[in-house]
C-alpha positions as CSV (number, residue, x, y, z in Angstrom):
1,M,-11.2,7.3,73.7
2,S,-12.1,8.9,70.4
3,L,-9.5,9.9,67.8
4,L,-10.4,13.6,68.3
5,T,-9.8,13.3,72.1
6,R,-6.4,11.6,71.4
7,N,-5.3,14.4,69.1
8,K,-6.3,17.1,71.7
9,A,-4.6,15.5,74.7
10,P,-1.0,16.4,73.7
11,K,-2.0,20.0,72.9
12,I,-3.8,20.3,76.3
13,A,-0.8,18.9,78.1
14,E,1.6,21.2,76.2
15,H,-0.7,24.2,77.0
16,N,-0.8,23.3,80.8
17,A,3.0,22.9,80.8
18,G,3.4,26.3,79.2
19,R,1.1,27.9,81.8
20,K,3.0,26.3,84.7
21,L,6.4,27.4,83.2
22,F,5.1,31.0,82.7
23,G,3.6,31.0,86.2
24,S,6.9,29.8,87.8
25,R,8.9,32.4,85.8
26,A,6.4,35.2,86.8
27,A,6.6,34.1,90.5
28,T,10.4,34.1,90.3
29,I,10.5,37.6,88.8
30,I,8.1,38.9,91.5
31,V,10.1,37.4,94.3
32,W,13.3,38.9,92.9
33,I,11.6,42.3,92.6
34,I,10.4,42.1,96.2
35,A,13.8,41.0,97.4
36,I,15.6,43.9,95.6
37,V,13.1,46.5,96.9
38,W,13.4,45.1,100.4
39,T,17.2,45.2,100.3
40,I,17.5,48.8,99.0
41,P,17.2,50.5,102.4
42,T,19.8,48.1,103.9
43,L,22.1,48.8,100.9
44,G,21.7,52.5,101.4
45,L,22.5,52.2,105.1
46,F,25.6,50.1,104.3
47,A,26.8,52.6,101.7
48,T,26.2,55.6,103.9
49,S,28.2,54.1,106.8
50,F,31.3,54.4,104.6
51,R,30.7,58.0,103.5
52,P,32.3,61.2,105.0
53,K,30.0,63.4,107.0
54,I,30.1,66.3,104.5
55,E,29.1,64.1,101.6
56,I,26.3,62.5,103.6
57,S,24.7,65.9,104.2
58,E,25.0,67.1,100.6
59,T,24.3,64.1,98.4
60,G,22.4,60.8,98.4
61,W,24.0,57.4,99.2
62,W,23.9,56.2,95.6
63,N,26.7,58.8,94.8
64,L,29.1,56.4,96.6
65,F,28.8,54.1,93.5
66,L,29.0,57.0,91.0
67,H,31.9,58.7,92.7
68,P,33.6,56.2,95.1
69,H,35.0,57.8,98.2
70,F,35.2,55.3,101.1
71,T,36.2,56.1,104.6
72,F,36.3,54.0,107.8
73,A,36.1,57.1,110.0
74,N,32.5,56.4,111.1
75,Y,33.4,52.9,112.3
76,S,36.6,54.1,113.9
77,A,34.6,56.8,115.8
78,I,32.0,54.5,117.2
79,F,34.5,51.9,118.4
80,S,37.0,54.5,119.8
81,T,37.5,55.0,123.5
82,S,37.3,58.8,123.1
83,T,34.0,60.7,123.7
84,V,31.6,60.0,120.9
85,S,28.3,61.9,121.2
86,G,28.2,61.4,124.9
87,I,29.4,57.8,124.9
88,P,32.9,57.9,126.2
89,N,33.9,54.3,125.6
90,G,32.3,53.8,122.2
91,I,29.6,51.3,121.5
92,M,31.6,48.1,122.2
93,P,30.5,47.8,125.9
94,Y,26.9,48.1,124.7
95,V,27.4,45.4,122.0
96,I,28.7,43.1,124.8
97,N,25.7,44.0,126.9
98,S,23.4,43.1,124.0
99,F,25.1,39.6,123.8
100,V,24.9,39.2,127.5
101,I,21.2,39.9,127.4
102,T,20.4,38.0,124.2
103,I,22.2,34.7,124.6
104,P,20.7,33.7,128.0
105,A,17.3,35.1,126.9
106,V,17.4,32.6,124.0
107,I,18.8,29.6,126.0
108,F,16.5,29.9,129.0
109,P,13.1,29.7,127.1
110,I,14.3,27.1,124.7
111,T,15.5,24.8,127.5
112,I,12.3,25.2,129.5
113,A,10.1,25.0,126.5
114,T,11.7,21.8,125.1
115,M,11.3,20.0,128.4
116,A,7.7,21.3,128.8
117,A,6.8,20.3,125.2
118,Y,8.1,16.8,125.7
119,C,6.2,16.4,128.9
120,L,2.9,17.7,127.4
121,A,3.4,15.5,124.3
122,W,4.5,12.2,125.7
123,V,4.0,12.2,129.5
124,K,0.3,12.1,129.7
125,F,-1.3,13.1,133.0
126,R,-4.8,14.3,134.0
127,G,-5.3,17.8,132.6
128,S,-2.3,17.8,130.3
129,D,-4.4,19.0,127.3
130,L,-6.0,21.8,129.5
131,V,-2.5,22.9,130.5
132,F,-1.4,23.0,126.9
133,Y,-4.4,25.0,125.7
134,G,-3.9,27.4,128.7
135,I,-0.3,28.0,127.7
136,F,-1.3,28.5,124.1
137,A,-4.0,31.0,125.1
138,M,-1.3,33.1,126.9
139,Q,-0.1,34.3,123.5
140,I,-3.0,36.6,123.2
141,V,-1.8,38.7,126.2
142,P,-0.1,41.8,124.8
143,I,3.4,42.4,126.1
144,Q,2.6,46.1,126.7
145,V,-0.1,45.1,129.2
146,A,2.3,43.0,131.3
147,L,5.2,45.4,131.5
148,V,4.1,47.7,134.3
149,P,2.7,44.8,136.5
150,L,6.0,42.9,136.1
151,L,8.0,46.0,136.9
152,N,5.9,46.6,140.1
153,L,6.5,42.9,141.0
154,F,10.3,43.3,140.6
155,T,10.6,46.5,142.5
156,G,7.8,46.3,145.1
157,G,6.4,42.8,145.2
158,V,2.7,42.0,145.6
159,H,0.7,43.2,148.6
160,I,-2.9,42.7,149.7
161,G,-3.5,45.3,152.3
162,S,-0.7,45.0,154.8
163,V,-0.1,41.3,153.8
164,T,2.9,40.7,151.6
165,V,2.0,37.9,149.1
166,V,5.2,38.1,147.1
167,P,8.2,40.1,148.4
168,A,10.0,42.5,146.2
169,L,12.5,40.7,143.9
170,H,14.8,43.6,143.4
171,I,16.0,42.5,140.0
172,A,15.0,45.6,138.0
173,G,18.1,47.3,136.7
174,K,20.0,44.0,136.5
175,F,20.5,41.5,133.7
176,L,18.2,39.0,135.5
177,G,15.4,41.6,135.3
178,I,15.6,41.5,131.5
179,W,16.2,37.7,131.1
180,V,13.0,36.9,133.1
181,P,10.6,39.0,131.1
182,H,12.0,37.8,127.8
183,T,11.8,34.2,129.0
184,M,8.2,34.6,130.1
185,F,7.1,36.3,126.9
186,A,8.8,33.6,124.7
187,L,7.5,30.5,126.5
188,P,3.9,30.3,125.1
189,L,5.0,30.4,121.4
190,A,8.1,28.2,122.1
191,I,6.1,25.5,123.9
192,Y,3.4,25.5,121.1
193,L,5.8,25.1,118.2
194,L,8.0,22.5,120.0
195,H,5.0,20.6,121.3
196,N,3.6,20.2,117.8
197,F,7.0,19.1,116.5
198,I,7.8,16.6,119.3
199,S,4.3,15.1,119.3
200,S,4.7,14.3,115.6
201,L,7.7,12.1,116.3
202,P,7.1,8.3,115.6
203,R,5.3,6.6,118.4
204,D,7.0,3.3,117.6
205,L,10.4,4.9,118.4
206,M,9.2,6.1,121.8
207,E,7.6,2.7,122.6
208,A,10.8,0.8,121.5
209,A,12.8,3.0,123.9
210,N,10.4,2.4,126.7
211,V,10.6,-1.4,126.1
212,D,14.4,-1.2,126.3
213,G,14.0,0.4,129.7
214,A,14.9,3.9,128.8
215,S,13.7,6.6,131.3
216,H,11.9,9.8,130.1
217,F,15.2,11.7,130.6
218,T,17.1,9.2,128.4
219,V,14.4,9.4,125.7
220,F,14.4,13.2,125.9
221,R,18.2,13.5,125.8
222,R,19.1,10.8,123.3
223,I,16.1,10.7,120.9
224,V,13.9,13.8,121.2
225,L,16.6,16.5,121.3
226,P,18.6,15.3,118.3
227,L,15.4,14.9,116.2
228,S,14.1,18.3,117.3
229,V,17.1,20.3,116.1
230,P,15.2,21.9,113.1
231,A,12.3,23.1,115.4
232,I,14.8,24.4,118.0
233,A,16.8,26.2,115.4
234,A,13.7,27.8,113.9
235,F,12.7,29.2,117.3
236,T,16.3,30.2,118.1
237,I,16.2,32.5,115.1
238,F,12.8,34.0,116.1
239,Q,13.9,34.6,119.7
240,F,17.4,35.9,118.9
241,L,16.0,38.4,116.4
242,W,13.3,39.5,118.9
243,V,15.6,40.0,121.9
244,W,18.5,41.5,119.9
245,N,16.2,44.1,118.2
246,D,14.1,44.7,121.4
247,L,13.9,48.3,122.8
248,L,10.7,48.3,124.8
249,V,11.5,45.6,127.3
250,A,15.1,46.8,127.7
251,L,14.0,50.4,128.4
252,T,11.4,49.2,130.9
253,F,13.5,46.9,133.0
254,T,17.0,48.4,132.8
255,G,15.8,51.2,135.1
256,G,18.2,53.6,133.5
257,T,21.2,51.6,134.7
258,E,24.1,52.6,132.6
259,G,26.1,49.4,133.0
260,I,23.5,47.0,131.4
261,D,22.1,49.1,128.6
262,P,22.0,47.2,125.3
263,L,23.1,48.8,122.0
264,N,19.6,49.7,120.9
265,N,19.2,51.9,123.9
266,K,22.2,53.9,122.9
267,L,21.7,54.3,119.2
268,A,19.7,57.5,119.6
269,G,22.5,59.0,121.7
270,L,25.0,58.6,118.9
271,A,23.3,61.4,117.0
272,G,24.3,64.0,119.6
273,T,22.2,66.6,121.3
274,W,21.7,68.7,118.2
275,G,21.9,65.9,115.7
276,S,25.4,66.9,114.7
277,H,26.7,63.3,114.7
278,W,23.8,61.5,113.1
279,E,26.1,60.0,110.5
280,L,27.4,57.7,113.2
281,L,24.0,56.1,113.4
282,T,24.5,54.4,110.0
283,S,27.6,52.5,111.0
284,S,26.3,51.5,114.4
285,A,22.9,50.5,113.0
286,F,24.6,48.3,110.4
287,I,26.5,46.6,113.3
288,T,23.2,45.8,114.9
289,I,21.9,44.4,111.6
290,L,25.0,42.3,110.9
291,V,24.8,40.1,114.0
292,P,21.2,38.8,113.3
293,L,22.1,38.3,109.6
294,I,25.0,36.0,110.7
295,V,22.6,34.0,113.0
296,F,19.9,33.7,110.4
297,F,22.2,32.5,107.6
298,S,23.9,30.1,109.9
299,L,20.6,28.4,110.8
300,Q,18.6,29.0,107.7
301,R,18.7,25.4,106.5
302,Y,16.7,24.4,109.5
303,F,14.3,27.4,109.4
304,V,11.6,26.5,107.0
305,R,11.7,22.8,107.9
306,G,11.4,23.5,111.6
307,L,8.8,26.3,111.2
308,L,6.5,24.1,109.1
309,S,6.9,21.1,111.3
310,G,6.1,23.1,114.4
311,S,3.2,25.1,113.1
312,V,1.3,22.4,111.1
313,K,0.5,19.2,113.0
């Protein structure tokens, strides 16, 4: 190496380090700007939920910080048992319905998908790859296309002429009629993510368990499940957010049954017939946001690790 090259090397290294530092700082600033801009609507919703009705209609939500005037009247109204915009018992029954719909609709697909992913990854049989590709291809089917055929199946069954192929299931308008579609729509993505994660587990570990005489159920329960917690948690977040925020599937399969309506189905009713109580939407909408936030922050440490492990083989 010449003397000139030796003299330039430290300067080049210093220049590259400066560029990396500037790039990292610029990326950090950009991320913070995006996060702040993304959070502003939620902050506005939160602030508005504590403002009186008159102030909401006259001034913007930022006035709460300029002239603080907090009230819990909106939250008291939506949880009260008196008539609130056509909802006599407040929103609490519908919050419970949302939990009753969401929790099983998360547990069922994760349970089925975890077992199916293990079977497709480590229990080889003829056509296993074809089955996996077929399940993966089902992700391209739009949910909107399947809603009406599923509803017809639940209410009237399948008939070819006068022959009944599948009898009417009569589960529309029941919780089961919502759990089944959510489970069906979630399985292709769940099996794909979990299969890629489970198939990447060390083969030596599986072979050692088989040599020790462990059955597939033992391997699945004592080895695969504990090691798959990050992937399961990542999909749990996806599925919980999807089901909790869902409106289309719930509207289609509740059949107008009052007793099983989730909270999202009733949010529009809180505004009243003439929009006279629309300020109640802010407090009830923030309640719907709060629950997914708790779930996400509780499982966020697994999120990126599980997502990357399941999506990149």
